[in-house]
Each structure stands twice: as C-alpha cells, then as structure tokens.
C-alpha positions as CSV (number, residue, x, y, z in Angstrom):
1,X,206.8,102.3,74.2
2,X,210.2,103.7,74.7
3,X,211.9,106.4,72.5
4,X,214.4,104.1,70.7
5,X,211.7,101.5,69.8
6,X,209.3,104.2,68.6
7,X,212.0,105.8,66.5
8,X,212.5,102.5,64.6
9,X,208.9,102.4,63.4
10,X,207.8,103.6,59.9
11,X,206.1,107.0,60.1
12,X,202.7,105.4,59.3
13,X,203.1,103.1,62.4
14,X,204.3,106.0,64.5
15,X,201.1,108.0,63.6
16,X,199.0,105.0,64.5
17,X,200.7,104.7,67.9
18,X,200.3,108.4,68.6
19,X,196.5,108.1,67.9
20,X,196.1,105.1,70.1
21,X,198.5,105.6,72.9
22,X,199.8,109.2,72.8
23,X,198.3,112.0,74.9
24,X,197.6,115.1,72.9
25,X,199.0,118.0,74.8
26,X,198.7,121.0,72.5
27,X,198.1,122.1,68.9
28,X,199.5,125.2,67.2
29,X,200.0,126.8,63.9
30,X,203.3,127.7,62.4
31,X,203.2,129.4,59.0
32,X,201.2,127.0,56.8
33,X,201.6,124.0,59.1
34,X,199.5,122.5,61.9
35,X,201.6,121.1,64.7
36,X,200.2,118.7,67.3
37,X,202.2,117.8,70.4
38,X,201.9,114.4,72.0
39,X,203.4,112.9,75.1
40,X,204.3,109.2,74.6
41,X,206.2,107.1,77.1
42,X,209.5,108.8,77.9
43,X,209.4,111.3,75.0
44,X,207.4,113.9,73.1
45,X,206.3,113.7,69.4
46,X,205.4,116.7,67.3
47,X,203.3,115.8,64.2
48,X,203.6,118.2,61.3
49,X,200.8,118.6,58.6
50,X,199.9,121.2,56.0
51,X,197.2,123.4,57.5
52,X,193.8,122.1,56.4
53,X,195.2,118.6,55.4
54,X,195.4,115.4,57.3
55,X,198.4,113.9,55.6
56,X,201.4,113.9,58.0
57,X,204.6,115.4,56.5
58,X,206.9,114.2,59.4
59,X,207.0,113.5,63.1
60,X,209.7,115.3,65.1
61,X,210.7,113.4,68.3
62,X,212.4,114.8,71.4
63,X,213.0,113.9,75.0
64,X,214.0,117.2,76.7
65,X,211.5,119.7,78.0
66,X,213.3,122.5,76.2
67,X,211.4,121.4,73.1
68,X,208.2,122.5,74.7
69,X,209.2,126.1,74.7
70,X,207.2,127.0,71.5
71,X,204.0,125.7,73.1
72,X,204.3,127.7,76.3
73,X,203.0,131.0,74.8
74,X,199.6,129.4,74.1
75,X,199.1,128.4,77.8
76,X,196.9,130.9,79.6
77,X,196.5,130.3,83.4
78,X,193.5,131.8,85.3
79,X,194.4,135.1,87.0
80,X,193.6,133.5,90.4
81,X,196.6,131.2,90.1
C-alpha cells in the first residue's frame, strides 16, 4: 500500500494494516509513551501508545529517512564491524 492510500484509512484500519503487512523495525520509550516503528511500502509509520497499554493514541507517518534519527541511538553494532 502506498503512502497516500494508507493516509486515507481510519486509524483502526491503519493499525490493522501495520499488524498484517508492516515490518516492525524498532521499539523505544519516550517519556510515558511506547513507540513502535514500522516500514510499510514506501513510508514509515510510528505507532504511539501509553506505556503499558495497548490502545493506540495516534500513528505518525513519514517518508524521509531523517525521521529515523531518534531510533539510531538504540542500534548497537558488534565491535567486529
């Protein structure tokens, strides 16, 4: 599914699509929120929930790799690389 088409879906349908077709790339905590980053088609989707809860508050969409910056700190490569 392309960015424009996904954007038109209701958030409930977006969440369903992420679970069925998205590729979970990373998860992180920001204050009292749990953020999960998915790659989907030609874009990324960031799912925001209260920490410890499953209800999605909102889904942030972006297409540019600059949006991945906050996730880079959590990546640890082996020393051999």
